[in-house]
Steps between C-alpha positions, in 0.01 A plus 500: 500500500255496208440874519872576517582283197218646290599857586863425415387339172311818406808707583715262294265519201503880503866555577659232280428688179475857617859620557468514879655162598265217591763324712561821697130547569454135595802507734370815670150348519636187666693710751180686584323166550775402742472826693119478517518151647414301185838360396538299180733204484720429198494856370728430203282205392184713511675776304615263225162326467322834464750586227393183314148644480626814332720287274182338369362849430807577284450180301133580437561867412796434267398162361523620137857627550591177678368297206695734271823388669459175307485688171616843384613603849707186571820711526349653814530163677880531502475858626270389782738220597792744517292752693393233750853401604563784751171449687552124509843534658396780738185315607687182595766691693256725687255226596781272620704752697296818547139393556465753782572783255212382277262517796626827652253795497785750546663372181165546326474858626844591370435335163166680466701822490732360232199392295349846527818673384526258210142574393565875513804446277277325246297819450788641293567182304212402277682212332573448133367304207661161557284186522572195714632296208747779412665507842866406533608234748694758700186713530298196610764430766472858631124461537565167671734667748222748583270204565761338726520812719121495525514175698548730800162588657392855420686504168235474230570223248266643238623855562871415486476285187269739314723797583806298394321412177426865432862580581631261232260641239192277506162645410270542798272210410797278414673587828192377688476188285866404552470576871210264553628227268821515703294451816376158383828306552590707808172452687433157352844369599472621859145368523593158360782461753264592784227260380757216480619588849144496638426166332823350634433620855136396495372859508561774751297651782294711255228277343538433128132595448565842653805555282291404194231756591767766544652420161155518334423840652841641402440372144163675462615829652829483310328467164318829557816671631701390197242647263511824702881524494523456122251785452694730735831414339364587155406844634846556652366500856733240651676757719177591680534185711807657664264714705374183666822309564715790625264605784435132576873435525547788743209378713629141511853613588369720781277217628783244512760735643293698749160330527 
């Protein structure tokens, strides 16, 4: 189990920030573990805990902007709250009634294709000159809706929110900043609920120490991946990741339907 968790943590750290869907890759990885005879229990718990590691990477990478929310950027707090509403509602509904969808590799395969098409669309939309603090609340809500859709495995959260940010006129660097600041309440809220649930139930079948190691690995790998994504976004190369997720989506769909 240790090897599986560490490998999934590395995948999570890479895929959370690159626009290729960490949840989709983790769901597919877990399905492969099942098929190879190394099943993992509590898949959704493992997925959320690994996300907490990459959440820590966001906090470290953007700590200056986070501190700025208490000063000149304090208007952004309201925008983030508005943008977080759709994902909060969608997350509660999906986890309560459609958990199987969140763990379904076929769903991930289909959403990989949607992510790829979205990234190709971004090649023709370089964004505008708007900063985060200049966003309107309606624009923040649109970005939040993109984040809500990205709860589905295979739909990249970073990709959908960055592309939505470019679509409403944010600068490239500001689109990335708003995307990852928006991830803090989304990932943190889901993670907090899961930690409370684990504490209440006395822990699950996956040892807490193993989950902690997985979160640490996803943090370290995620920090490097986040640095890489920001550099690629500045060069206008976001759409290149489509050439990974589209073939991957076709392979996963073929595997689940015919394999």
